[in-house]
Structure formats: C-alpha cells, structure tokens
MOPAC internal coordinates of N, CA, C and O (Angstrom, degrees):
PM7 1SCF
backbone

  N    0.0000 0     0.00 0     0.00 0    0    0    0
  C    1.4509 1     0.00 0     0.00 0    1    0    0
  C    1.5319 1   109.06 1     0.00 0    2    1    0
  O    1.2310 1   120.91 1   -48.47 1    3    2    1
  N    1.2943 1   115.87 1   131.53 1    3    2    1
  C    1.4641 1   119.61 1   175.94 1    5    3    2
  C    1.5129 1   108.06 1  -112.62 1    6    5    3
  O    1.2310 1   121.40 1   -26.25 1    7    6    5
  N    1.2847 1   114.93 1   153.75 1    7    6    5
  C    1.4576 1   119.36 1   179.03 1    9    7    6
  C    1.4998 1   109.60 1   178.62 1   10    9    7
  O    1.2310 1   122.02 1    -2.98 1   11   10    9
  N    1.2763 1   113.74 1   177.02 1   11   10    9
  C    1.4496 1   119.81 1  -178.53 1   13   11   10
  C    1.5208 1   109.71 1   -76.69 1   14   13   11
  O    1.2310 1   120.86 1   -44.15 1   15   14   13
  N    1.3154 1   115.97 1   135.85 1   15   14   13
  C    1.4617 1   121.22 1   177.69 1   17   15   14
  C    1.5229 1   109.27 1   -75.03 1   18   17   15
  O    1.2310 1   121.18 1   -27.94 1   19   18   17
  N    1.3074 1   115.35 1   152.06 1   19   18   17
  C    1.4619 1   120.31 1   177.38 1   21   19   18
  C    1.5214 1   109.74 1   -67.72 1   22   21   19
  O    1.2310 1   121.30 1   -39.27 1   23   22   21
  N    1.3277 1   115.12 1   140.73 1   23   22   21
  C    1.4599 1   120.47 1   177.55 1   25   23   22
  C    1.5235 1   109.96 1  -123.30 1   26   25   23
  O    1.2310 1   121.58 1   -20.04 1   27   26   25
  N    1.3176 1   114.58 1   159.96 1   27   26   25
  C    1.4559 1   122.77 1   175.74 1   29   27   26
  C    1.5226 1   107.50 1  -118.57 1   30   29   27
  O    1.2310 1   120.61 1   -45.30 1   31   30   29
  N    1.3212 1   116.44 1   134.70 1   31   30   29
  C    1.4555 1   121.39 1   176.58 1   33   31   30
  C    1.5213 1   109.15 1   -81.61 1   34   33   31
  O    1.2310 1   121.33 1   -51.59 1   35   34   33
  N    1.3178 1   115.07 1   128.41 1   35   34   33
  C    1.4633 1   121.68 1   174.64 1   37   35   34
  C    1.5218 1   108.64 1  -121.21 1   38   37   35
  O    1.2310 1   121.27 1   -19.54 1   39   38   37
  N    1.3113 1   115.17 1   160.46 1   39   38   37
  C    1.4598 1   122.72 1  -178.59 1   41   39   38
  C    1.5132 1   108.05 1  -127.59 1   42   41   39
  O    1.2310 1   120.69 1   -28.59 1   43   42   41
  N    1.3126 1   116.28 1   151.41 1   43   42   41
  C    1.4659 1   119.63 1   175.88 1   45   43   42
  C    1.5192 1   109.24 1  -145.14 1   46   45   43
  O    1.2310 1   120.72 1   -61.59 1   47   46   45
  N    1.3310 1   116.23 1   118.41 1   47   46   45
  C    1.4620 1   119.33 1   171.12 1   49   47   46
  C    1.5201 1   107.46 1   -76.32 1   50   49   47
  O    1.2310 1   120.43 1   -40.12 1   51   50   49
  N    1.3049 1   116.78 1   139.88 1   51   50   49
  C    1.4630 1   119.60 1  -176.56 1   53   51   50
  C    1.5174 1   111.08 1  -149.94 1   54   53   51
  O    1.2310 1   121.85 1   -22.46 1   55   54   53
  N    1.2963 1   114.07 1   157.54 1   55   54   53
  C    1.4541 1   120.93 1   176.10 1   57   55   54
  C    1.5201 1   110.24 1   -96.62 1   58   57   55
  O    1.2310 1   120.46 1    -0.12 1   59   58   57
  N    1.3250 1   116.73 1   179.88 1   59   58   57
  C    1.4598 1   120.78 1  -174.69 1   61   59   58
  C    1.5284 1   114.29 1   -65.85 1   62   61   59
  O    1.2310 1   119.69 1   144.49 1   63   62   61
  N    1.3269 1   118.20 1   -35.51 1   63   62   61
  C    1.4694 1   119.71 1  -178.47 1   65   63   62
  C    1.5221 1   111.06 1   -65.76 1   66   65   63
  O    1.2310 1   120.65 1   132.88 1   67   66   65
  N    1.3256 1   116.37 1   -47.12 1   67   66   65
  C    1.4672 1   119.02 1   179.69 1   69   67   66
  C    1.5270 1   110.40 1   -65.14 1   70   69   67
  O    1.2310 1   120.32 1   140.68 1   71   70   69
  N    1.3254 1   116.99 1   -39.32 1   71   70   69
  C    1.4641 1   119.23 1  -179.99 1   73   71   70
  C    1.5288 1   111.10 1   -63.63 1   74   73   71
  O    1.2310 1   119.84 1   142.38 1   75   74   73
  N    1.3216 1   117.91 1   -37.62 1   75   74   73
  C    1.4674 1   120.52 1   175.80 1   77   75   74
  C    1.5305 1   110.91 1   -59.70 1   78   77   75
  O    1.2310 1   120.44 1   139.85 1   79   78   77
  N    1.3319 1   116.77 1   -40.15 1   79   78   77
  C    1.4643 1   120.65 1   179.30 1   81   79   78
  C    1.5300 1   111.10 1   -67.98 1   82   81   79
  O    1.2310 1   120.18 1   142.25 1   83   82   81
  N    1.3242 1   117.27 1   -37.75 1   83   82   81
  C    1.4769 1   120.78 1   176.32 1   85   83   82
  C    1.5294 1   109.23 1   -63.37 1   86   85   83
  O    1.2310 1   120.42 1   137.02 1   87   86   85
  N    1.3196 1   116.80 1   -42.98 1   87   86   85
  C    1.4681 1   121.13 1   177.00 1   89   87   86
  C    1.5300 1   110.14 1   -59.14 1   90   89   87
  O    1.2310 1   120.38 1   136.88 1   91   90   89
  N    1.3320 1   116.87 1   -43.12 1   91   90   89
  C    1.4673 1   121.13 1   178.52 1   93   91   90
  C    1.5268 1   111.94 1   -62.41 1   94   93   91
  O    1.2310 1   120.48 1   154.76 1   95   94   93
  N    1.3297 1   116.68 1   -25.24 1   95   94   93
  C    1.4685 1   122.04 1   178.41 1   97   95   94
  C    1.5361 1   110.93 1   -93.72 1   98   97   95
  O    1.2310 1   120.94 1  -158.81 1   99   98   97
  N    1.3345 1   115.81 1    21.19 1   99   98   97
  C    1.4693 1   123.31 1   176.65 1  101   99   98
  C    1.5230 1   113.15 1    58.54 1  102  101   99
  O    1.2310 1   120.50 1  -146.63 1  103  102  101
  N    1.3328 1   116.66 1    33.37 1  103  102  101
  C    1.4617 1   122.50 1   175.39 1  105  103  102
  C    1.5321 1   112.54 1    61.80 1  106  105  103
  O    1.2310 1   120.40 1  -154.60 1  107  106  105
  N    1.3371 1   116.85 1    25.40 1  107  106  105
  C    1.4733 1   121.19 1  -175.49 1  109  107  106
  C    1.5167 1   113.83 1  -117.42 1  110  109  107
  O    1.2310 1   119.79 1   174.42 1  111  110  109
  N    1.3426 1   118.01 1    -5.58 1  111  110  109
  C    1.4628 1   119.55 1  -174.59 1  113  111  110
  C    1.5284 1   110.12 1  -158.34 1  114  113  111
  O    1.2310 1   121.99 1   -19.85 1  115  114  113
  N    1.3370 1   113.79 1   160.15 1  115  114  113
  C    1.4513 1   121.60 1   173.75 1  117  115  114
  C    1.5204 1   108.54 1   -96.50 1  118  117  115
  O    1.2310 1   119.92 1   -37.14 1  119  118  117
  N    1.3333 1   117.75 1   142.86 1  119  118  117
  C    1.4644 1   120.40 1  -178.17 1  121  119  118
  C    1.5271 1   111.10 1   -69.66 1  122  121  119
  O    1.2310 1   120.85 1   -21.87 1  123  122  121
  N    1.3272 1   115.97 1   158.13 1  123  122  121
  C    1.4707 1   119.33 1   176.11 1  125  123  122
  C    1.5226 1   110.33 1   -57.01 1  126  125  123
  O    1.2310 1   121.20 1   -29.50 1  127  126  125
  N    1.3049 1   115.30 1   150.50 1  127  126  125
  C    1.4674 1   120.96 1   177.92 1  129  127  126
  C    1.5262 1   109.57 1   -73.98 1  130  129  127
  O    1.2310 1   121.19 1   -27.74 1  131  130  129
  N    1.3072 1   115.33 1   152.26 1  131  130  129
  C    1.4592 1   121.61 1   172.47 1  133  131  130
  C    1.5316 1   108.53 1   -77.58 1  134  133  131
  O    1.2310 1   119.50 1   -18.81 1  135  134  133
  N    1.3201 1   118.56 1   161.19 1  135  134  133
  C    1.4754 1   119.97 1  -178.79 1  137  135  134
  C    1.5390 1   113.42 1   -53.63 1  138  137  135
  O    1.2310 1   120.29 1   146.34 1  139  138  137
  N    1.3279 1   117.05 1   -33.66 1  139  138  137
  C    1.4740 1   119.45 1   179.50 1  141  139  138
  C    1.5356 1   113.04 1   -84.64 1  142  141  139
  O    1.2310 1   120.12 1  -172.70 1  143  142  141
  N    1.3331 1   117.38 1     7.30 1  143  142  141
  C    1.4654 1   122.93 1   179.47 1  145  143  142
  C    1.5366 1   109.86 1  -120.93 1  146  145  143
  O    1.2310 1   119.63 1  -101.79 1  147  146  145
  N    1.3225 1   118.32 1    78.21 1  147  146  145
  C    1.4680 1   120.01 1  -175.71 1  149  147  146
  C    1.5290 1   114.21 1   -74.72 1  150  149  147
  O    1.2310 1   120.37 1   168.47 1  151  150  149
  N    1.3331 1   116.89 1   -11.53 1  151  150  149
  C    1.4653 1   120.85 1  -176.39 1  153  151  150
  C    1.5280 1   109.41 1  -131.16 1  154  153  151
  O    1.2310 1   120.72 1   -39.04 1  155  154  153
  N    1.3383 1   116.22 1   140.96 1  155  154  153
  C    1.4656 1   123.38 1   171.15 1  157  155  154
  C    1.5205 1   106.41 1  -100.65 1  158  157  155
  O    1.2310 1   120.13 1   -51.36 1  159  158  157
  N    1.3292 1   117.37 1   128.64 1  159  158  157
  C    1.4631 1   122.85 1  -172.94 1  161  159  158
  C    1.5188 1   113.05 1  -116.56 1  162  161  159
  O    1.2310 1   118.60 1   -95.20 1  163  162  161
  N    1.3179 1   120.27 1    84.80 1  163  162  161
  C    1.4639 1   119.02 1   168.05 1  165  163  162
  C    1.5283 1   108.42 1   -78.23 1  166  165  163
  O    1.2310 1   120.70 1   -27.79 1  167  166  165
  N    1.3253 1   116.26 1   152.21 1  167  166  165
  C    1.4661 1   119.83 1  -178.97 1  169  167  166
  C    1.5271 1   110.52 1  -112.69 1  170  169  167
  O    1.2310 1   121.36 1   -18.19 1  171  170  169
  N    1.3337 1   115.00 1   161.81 1  171  170  169
  C    1.4546 1   120.07 1  -171.62 1  173  171  170
  C    1.5163 1   115.18 1   -97.96 1  174  173  171
  O    1.2310 1   119.74 1   177.38 1  175  174  173
  N    1.3302 1   118.11 1    -2.62 1  175  174  173
  C    1.4601 1   117.20 1   176.39 1  177  175  174
  C    1.5215 1   111.31 1  -146.73 1  178  177  175
  O    1.2310 1   121.93 1   -30.49 1  179  178  177
  N    1.2900 1   113.90 1   149.51 1  179  178  177
  C    1.4591 1   121.70 1  -174.77 1  181  179  178
  C    1.5224 1   112.41 1   -64.14 1  182  181  179
  O    1.2310 1   119.83 1   139.43 1  183  182  181
  N    1.3304 1   117.93 1   -40.57 1  183  182  181
  C    1.4688 1   120.05 1  -177.69 1  185  183  182
  C    1.5180 1   111.95 1   -59.14 1  186  185  183
  O    1.2310 1   120.47 1   137.34 1  187  186  185
  N    1.3178 1   116.70 1   -42.66 1  187  186  185
  C    1.4652 1   120.95 1   178.45 1  189  187  186
  C    1.5312 1   110.18 1   -63.70 1  190  189  187
  O    1.2310 1   120.23 1   136.26 1  191  190  189
  N    1.3235 1   117.17 1   -43.74 1  191  190  189
  C    1.4712 1   121.08 1   178.71 1  193  191  190
  C    1.5310 1   110.89 1   -62.20 1  194  193  191
  O    1.2310 1   120.16 1   139.47 1  195  194  193
  N    1.3159 1   117.30 1   -40.53 1  195  194  193
  C    1.4624 1   121.45 1   178.47 1  197  195  194
  C    1.5241 1   110.46 1   -61.47 1  198  197  195
  O    1.2310 1   120.30 1   134.40 1  199  198  197
  N    1.3165 1   117.04 1   -45.60 1  199  198  197
  C    1.4660 1   120.19 1  -179.32 1  201  199  198
  C    1.5292 1   111.49 1   -59.29 1  202  201  199
  O    1.2310 1   120.56 1   136.54 1  203  202  201
  N    1.3395 1   116.53 1   -43.46 1  203  202  201
  C    1.4623 1   119.28 1  -179.29 1  205  203  202
  C    1.5315 1   110.70 1   -67.40 1  206  205  203
  O    1.2310 1   120.46 1   133.22 1  207  206  205
  N    1.3327 1   116.72 1   -46.78 1  207  206  205
  C    1.4749 1   120.20 1  -179.03 1  209  207  206
  C    1.5237 1   111.05 1   -61.28 1  210  209  207
  O    1.2310 1   120.54 1   135.57 1  211  210  209
  N    1.3124 1   116.57 1   -44.43 1  211  210  209
  C    1.4644 1   121.59 1  -176.22 1  213  211  210
  C    1.5314 1   112.04 1   -74.46 1  214  213  211
  O    1.2310 1   120.34 1   137.00 1  215  214  213
  N    1.3329 1   116.96 1   -43.00 1  215  214  213
  C    1.4615 1   120.45 1  -171.31 1  217  215  214
  C    1.5299 1   113.77 1   -93.69 1  218  217  215
  O    1.2310 1   119.61 1   155.61 1  219  218  217
  N    1.3157 1   118.34 1   -24.39 1  219  218  217
  C    1.4636 1   120.38 1  -177.99 1  221  219  218
  C    1.5278 1   111.73 1  -110.04 1  222  221  219
  O    1.2310 1   120.21 1   125.55 1  223  222  221
  N    1.3499 1   117.21 1   -54.45 1  223  222  221
  C    1.4633 1   119.49 1  -176.48 1  225  223  222
  C    1.5292 1   111.91 1   -62.27 1  226  225  223
  O    1.2310 1   119.66 1   138.27 1  227  226  225
  N    1.3186 1   118.25 1   -41.73 1  227  226  225
  C    1.4709 1   120.18 1   179.66 1  229  227  226
  C    1.5289 1   109.84 1   -62.46 1  230  229  227
  O    1.2310 1   120.63 1   136.36 1  231  230  229
  N    1.3195 1   116.41 1   -43.64 1  231  230  229
  C    1.4643 1   120.69 1  -179.78 1  233  231  230
  C    1.5318 1   111.53 1   -61.33 1  234  233  231
  O    1.2310 1   120.13 1   141.73 1  235  234  233
  N    1.3321 1   117.35 1   -38.27 1  235  234  233
  C    1.4636 1   121.31 1  -174.75 1  237  235  234
  C    1.5285 1   114.23 1   -93.25 1  238  237  235
  O    1.2310 1   120.07 1   155.41 1  239  238  237
  N    1.3380 1   117.48 1   -24.59 1  239  238  237
  C    1.4737 1   119.78 1  -174.98 1  241  239  238
  C    1.5214 1   114.06 1  -127.16 1  242  241  239
  O    1.2310 1   120.20 1   173.58 1  243  242  241
  N    1.3269 1   117.22 1    -6.42 1  243  242  241
  C    1.4580 1   119.84 1  -177.80 1  245  243  242
  C    1.5169 1   113.95 1    86.20 1  246  245  243
  O    1.2310 1   120.68 1   165.76 1  247  246  245
  N    1.3239 1   116.31 1   -14.24 1  247  246  245
  C    1.4603 1   121.41 1   178.69 1  249  247  246
  C    1.5320 1   107.93 1  -153.20 1  250  249  247
  O    1.2310 1   121.33 1   -33.67 1  251  250  249
  N    1.3191 1   115.06 1   146.33 1  251  250  249
  C    1.4605 1   120.75 1   176.36 1  253  251  250
  C    1.5086 1   109.40 1  -135.98 1  254  253  251
  O    1.2310 1   121.06 1   -38.56 1  255  254  253
  N    1.3082 1   115.57 1   141.44 1  255  254  253
  C    1.4668 1   121.79 1  -179.85 1  257  255  254
  C    1.5191 1   109.62 1  -121.59 1  258  257  255
  O    1.2310 1   121.31 1   -30.07 1  259  258  257
  N    1.3202 1   115.11 1   149.93 1  259  258  257
  C    1.4585 1   121.22 1   169.96 1  261  259  258
  C    1.5207 1   106.34 1  -112.51 1  262  261  259
  O    1.2310 1   121.09 1   -49.81 1  263  262  261
  N    1.3208 1   115.52 1   130.19 1  263  262  261
  C    1.4579 1   120.28 1   176.65 1  265  263  262
  C    1.5158 1   109.30 1  -115.47 1  266  265  263
  O    1.2310 1   121.87 1   -25.18 1  267  266  265
  N    1.3142 1   114.03 1   154.82 1  267  266  265
  C    1.4708 1   121.70 1   177.78 1  269  267  266
  C    1.5197 1   107.19 1  -129.14 1  270  269  267
  O    1.2310 1   120.95 1   -39.56 1  271  270  269
  N    1.3253 1   115.79 1   140.44 1  271  270  269
  C    1.4590 1   119.96 1   177.96 1  273  271  270
  C    1.5215 1   109.76 1  -155.88 1  274  273  271
  O    1.2310 1   121.07 1   -19.09 1  275  274  273
  N    1.3142 1   115.55 1   160.91 1  275  274  273
  C    1.4635 1   122.94 1  -177.81 1  277  275  274
  C    1.5248 1   109.45 1  -110.11 1  278  277  275
  O    1.2310 1   121.27 1   -40.14 1  279  278  277
  N    1.3248 1   115.18 1   139.86 1  279  278  277
  C    1.4656 1   120.94 1   177.78 1  281  279  278
  C    1.5207 1   107.93 1  -132.54 1  282  281  279
  O    1.2310 1   121.16 1   -35.54 1  283  282  281
  N    1.3138 1   115.38 1   144.46 1  283  282  281
  C    1.4616 1   122.15 1   177.70 1  285  283  282
  C    1.5333 1   109.81 1   -53.04 1  286  285  283
  O    1.2310 1   120.45 1   -60.52 1  287  286  285
  N    1.3263 1   116.74 1   119.48 1  287  286  285
  C    1.4604 1   122.54 1  -175.52 1  289  287  286
  C    1.5233 1   112.06 1   -61.10 1  290  289  287
  O    1.2310 1   120.24 1   137.63 1  291  290  289
  N    1.3079 1   117.15 1   -42.37 1  291  290  289
  C    1.4701 1   119.75 1  -178.90 1  293  291  290
  C    1.5373 1   110.62 1   -60.30 1  294  293  291
  O    1.2310 1   120.52 1   137.65 1  295  294  293
  N    1.3177 1   116.62 1   -42.35 1  295  294  293
  C    1.4598 1   120.53 1   178.29 1  297  295  294
  C    1.5263 1   110.63 1   -62.19 1  298  297  295
  O    1.2310 1   119.90 1   138.08 1  299  298  297
  N    1.3238 1   117.79 1   -41.92 1  299  298  297
  C    1.4670 1   121.59 1  -177.13 1  301  299  298
  C    1.5200 1   113.17 1   -64.22 1  302  301  299
  O    1.2310 1   119.90 1   160.59 1  303  302  301
  N    1.3095 1   117.80 1   -19.41 1  303  302  301
  C    1.4670 1   120.31 1  -176.76 1  305  303  302
  C    1.5317 1   112.22 1   -60.38 1  306  305  303
  O    1.2310 1   119.56 1   163.03 1  307  306  305
  N    1.3261 1   118.44 1   -16.97 1  307  306  305
  C    1.4688 1   120.96 1   178.43 1  309  307  306
  C    1.5273 1   112.18 1   -74.68 1  310  309  307
  O    1.2310 1   120.10 1   166.42 1  311  310  309
  N    1.3465 1   117.41 1   -13.58 1  311  310  309
  C    1.4587 1   120.94 1  -177.32 1  313  311  310
  C    1.5282 1   109.69 1  -110.62 1  314  313  311
  O    1.2310 1   120.02 1   -72.22 1  315  314  313
  N    1.3225 1   117.57 1   107.78 1  315  314  313
  C    1.4670 1   118.76 1   178.41 1  317  315  314
  C    1.5284 1   111.01 1   -64.40 1  318  317  315
  O    1.2310 1   120.89 1   -35.20 1  319  318  317
  N    1.3040 1   115.91 1   144.80 1  319  318  317
  C    1.4656 1   120.82 1   176.56 1  321  319  318
  C    1.5275 1   108.27 1   -67.70 1  322  321  319
  O    1.2310 1   121.17 1   -48.50 1  323  322  321
  N    1.3164 1   115.37 1   131.50 1  323  322  321
  C    1.4647 1   122.11 1  -179.74 1  325  323  322
  C    1.5271 1   108.80 1  -107.56 1  326  325  323
  O    1.2310 1   120.75 1   -48.92 1  327  326  325
  N    1.3198 1   116.18 1   131.08 1  327  326  325
  C    1.4650 1   120.84 1   175.28 1  329  327  326
  C    1.5252 1   107.24 1   -92.26 1  330  329  327
  O    1.2310 1   120.69 1   -64.38 1  331  330  329
  N    1.3269 1   116.28 1   115.62 1  331  330  329
  C    1.4619 1   121.71 1  -175.33 1  333  331  330
  C    1.5217 1   111.84 1  -101.92 1  334  333  331
  O    1.2310 1   120.16 1  -160.66 1  335  334  333
  N    1.3012 1   117.29 1    19.34 1  335  334  333
  C    1.4575 1   121.46 1  -178.23 1  337  335  334
  C    1.5140 1   108.61 1   161.76 1  338  337  335
  O    1.2310 1   120.33 1    55.67 1  339  338  337
  N    1.3270 1   116.97 1  -124.33 1  339  338  337
  C    1.4608 1   122.23 1   179.58 1  341  339  338
  C    1.5202 1   112.57 1   -65.24 1  342  341  339
  O    1.2310 1   120.66 1    -4.13 1  343  342  341
  N    1.3097 1   116.34 1   175.87 1  343  342  341
  C    1.4712 1   120.43 1  -172.99 1  345  343  342
  C    1.5234 1   114.36 1   -65.46 1  346  345  343
  O    1.2310 1   119.84 1   162.06 1  347  346  345
  N    1.3408 1   117.92 1   -17.94 1  347  346  345
  C    1.4669 1   119.64 1   177.61 1  349  347  346
  C    1.5316 1   112.41 1  -105.04 1  350  349  347
  O    1.2310 1   120.29 1  -174.92 1  351  350  349
  N    1.3206 1   117.05 1     5.08 1  351  350  349
  C    1.4694 1   120.90 1   179.47 1  353  351  350
  C    1.5226 1   106.90 1   -95.11 1  354  353  351
  O    1.2310 1   122.00 1   -99.21 1  355  354  353
  N    1.3326 1   113.78 1    80.79 1  355  354  353
  C    1.4598 1   121.45 1  -173.09 1  357  355  354
  C    1.5180 1   110.50 1  -117.80 1  358  357  355
  O    1.2310 1   121.16 1   -41.93 1  359  358  357
  N    1.3258 1   115.38 1   138.07 1  359  358  357
  C    1.4542 1   120.23 1  -179.80 1  361  359  358
  C    1.5196 1   110.17 1  -147.15 1  362  361  359
  O    1.2310 1   121.33 1   -13.47 1  363  362  361
  N    1.3138 1   115.07 1   166.53 1  363  362  361
  C    1.4552 1   121.84 1   172.74 1  365  363  362
  C    1.5203 1   107.16 1  -108.44 1  366  365  363
  O    1.2310 1   120.64 1   -33.36 1  367  366  365
  N    1.3151 1   116.38 1   146.64 1  367  366  365
  C    1.4564 1   121.23 1   178.59 1  369  367  366
  C    1.5194 1   107.78 1  -112.86 1  370  369  367
  O    1.2310 1   120.81 1   -75.51 1  371  370  369
  N    1.3192 1   116.06 1   104.49 1  371  370  369
  C    1.4580 1   122.42 1  -178.63 1  373  371  370
  C    1.5327 1   107.68 1  -103.10 1  374  373  371
  O    1.2310 1   119.71 1   -65.12 1  375  374  373
  N    1.3404 1   118.15 1   114.88 1  375  374  373
  C    1.4643 1   119.34 1   178.21 1  377  375  374
  C    1.5304 1   111.29 1   -57.87 1  378  377  375
  O    1.2310 1   120.82 1   -38.65 1  379  378  377
  N    1.3197 1   116.04 1   141.35 1  379  378  377
  C    1.4697 1   121.53 1  -177.02 1  381  379  378
  C    1.5194 1   111.88 1   -52.43 1  382  381  379
  O    1.2310 1   120.05 1   142.18 1  383  382  381
  N    1.3227 1   117.51 1   -37.82 1  383  382  381
  C    1.4643 1   119.98 1  -177.82 1  385  383  382
  C    1.5298 1   112.92 1   -71.24 1  386  385  383
  O    1.2310 1   119.85 1   170.14 1  387  386  385
  N    1.3320 1   117.89 1    -9.86 1  387  386  385
  C    1.4629 1   121.85 1   177.66 1  389  387  386
  C    1.5262 1   112.72 1  -103.32 1  390  389  387
  O    1.2310 1   119.99 1  -178.88 1  391  390  389
  N    1.3226 1   117.63 1     1.12 1  391  390  389
  C    1.4662 1   120.80 1  -174.11 1  393  391  390
  C    1.5272 1   112.40 1   -64.35 1  394  393  391
  O    1.2310 1   119.52 1   142.80 1  395  394  393
  N    1.3147 1   118.52 1   -37.20 1  395  394  393
  C    1.4637 1   119.97 1   178.91 1  397  395  394
  C    1.5293 1   110.99 1   -61.66 1  398  397  395
  O    1.2310 1   120.54 1   137.31 1  399  398  397
  N    1.3231 1   116.57 1   -42.69 1  399  398  397
  C    1.4709 1   119.94 1   177.30 1  401  399  398
  C    1.5295 1   110.44 1   -67.66 1  402  401  399
  O    1.2310 1   120.18 1   139.17 1  403  402  401
  N    1.3360 1   117.25 1   -40.83 1  403  402  401
  C    1.4634 1   121.62 1   175.41 1  405  403  402
  C    1.5281 1   109.90 1   -55.63 1  406  405  403
  O    1.2310 1   120.66 1   131.49 1  407  406  405
  N    1.3375 1   116.35 1   -48.51 1  407  406  405
  C    1.4650 1   121.06 1   179.82 1  409  407  406
  C    1.5254 1   111.71 1   -58.16 1  410  409  407
  O    1.2310 1   119.93 1   143.91 1  411  410  409
  N    1.3153 1   117.75 1   -36.09 1  411  410  409
  C    1.4683 1   121.43 1  -179.70 1  413  411  410
  C    1.5228 1   112.04 1   -65.23 1  414  413  411
  O    1.2310 1   120.13 1   162.84 1  415  414  413
  N    1.3379 1   117.36 1   -17.16 1  415  414  413
  C    1.4628 1   121.43 1  -179.62 1  417  415  414
  C    1.5282 1   113.11 1  -102.43 1  418  417  415
  O    1.2310 1   120.22 1  -173.94 1  419  418  417
  N    1.3389 1   117.19 1     6.06 1  419  418  417
  C    1.4632 1   120.37 1   172.86 1  421  419  418
  C    1.5239 1   107.60 1   -72.33 1  422  421  419
  O    1.2310 1   120.96 1   -46.79 1  423  422  421
  N    1.3126 1   115.77 1   133.21 1  423  422  421
  C    1.4643 1   121.74 1  -179.60 1  425  423  422
  C    1.5279 1   107.55 1  -107.09 1  426  425  423
  O    1.2310 1   120.43 1   -61.39 1  427  426  425
  N    1.3109 1   116.78 1   118.61 1  427  426  425
  C    1.4667 1   120.52 1  -179.25 1  429  427  426
  C    1.5157 1   111.28 1    82.22 1  430  429  427
  O    1.2310 1   121.29 1    20.55 1  431  430  429
  N    1.3260 1   115.13 1  -159.45 1  431  430  429
  C    1.4618 1   121.49 1  -175.43 1  433  431  430
  C    1.5220 1   112.23 1  -100.77 1  434  433  431
  O    1.2310 1   121.71 1   -24.89 1  435  434  433
  N    1.3156 1   114.33 1   155.11 1  435  434  433
  C    1.4567 1   122.29 1   170.97 1  437  435  434
  C    1.5297 1   106.24 1   -79.92 1  438  437  435
  O    1.2310 1   120.32 1   -50.09 1  439  438  437
  N    1.3117 1   116.99 1   129.91 1  439  438  437
  C    1.4630 1   121.15 1  -175.36 1  441  439  438
  C    1.5224 1   110.67 1  -119.26 1  442  441  439
  O    1.2310 1   120.60 1   -39.66 1  443  442  441
  N    1.3200 1   116.45 1   140.34 1  443  442  441
  C    1.4649 1   121.58 1   172.88 1  445  443  442
  C    1.5244 1   107.32 1   -84.77 1  446  445  443
  O    1.2310 1   120.76 1   -54.41 1  447  446  445
  N    1.3301 1   116.15 1   125.59 1  447  446  445
  C    1.4667 1   120.36 1  -178.69 1  449  447  446
  C    1.5214 1   113.53 1  -109.95 1  450  449  447
  O    1.2310 1   120.24 1   157.25 1  451  450  449
  N    1.3447 1   117.14 1   -22.75 1  451  450  449
  C    1.4693 1   121.04 1  -179.98 1  453  451  450
  C    1.5268 1   109.06 1  -146.87 1  454  453  451
  O    1.2310 1   121.68 1   -30.18 1  455  454  453
  N    1.3196 1   114.39 1   149.82 1  455  454  453
  C    1.4692 1   121.52 1   174.76 1  457  455  454
  C    1.5164 1   107.90 1  -135.97 1  458  457  455
  O    1.2310 1   120.59 1   -47.95 1  459  458  457
  N    1.3356 1   116.48 1   132.05 1  459  458  457
  C    1.4582 1   122.09 1   179.74 1  461  459  458
  C    1.5281 1   108.73 1  -125.39 1  462  461  459
  O    1.2310 1   121.39 1   -39.40 1  463  462  461
  N    1.3360 1   114.95 1   140.60 1  463  462  461
  C    1.4853 1   120.71 1   178.56 1  465  463  462
  C    1.5072 1   109.59 1  -131.37 1  466  465  463
  O    1.2310 1   120.10 1   180.00 1  467  466  465

C-alpha cells in the first residue's frame, strides 16, 4: 500500500535575515546554524511562535515572521517535546549537526503565516 506519510505541523518564529536564507533555499529548508546556535528550535503551536515573533524578533530586528511547515511525523519521534515554560510553550531541540537530515524530512514548502513590525 502506498500513500502519504503522516506529517506534523511545526512553527518557527524568525527574523528577516533567517527568512532571506529560507527564501534562498526555495522555501524547502532551514539554513545551517551559526557556531553560537548549537540547536534549531521549531515550536509546536502557533500562539507560542506568534509571541516570540511579535515580542522578541520585532524588538531585535524591527520585524518578526511566523512560519509554518510540515515534517514527517515518524522522523520527528526522535526528538522529545521540550517544555520551555508554561504548558503550551513546547518546542523541539534539533542539534545543529542534524539539521540537514531534519530538512530532508520537511514535506512541502515553508510558509510565512504572520508578519509583525
């Protein structure tokens, strides 16, 4: 039997520099981490991503974006959900050295869903 694999929706708040790099990658992958960024942090709900984009990215970059993307659910099972605060502040911690493999499991395009200035 063939069919579409199950996917999980993830969100990522981002600033303009990272979004430019995603655009350069044809909306299909996240750029490599910088040396001071050992972990890639996608989040599990839109509200949390909105708060970060609006309250942190705008303050630091003048603009914040929320992106949404799908990743193969079976692949994601290797990353335990991390609670970074309250019960809805949930994220995955993807080591920088695994980001290329993570990107290979993105299904479809990364989409911008919100912009804050």
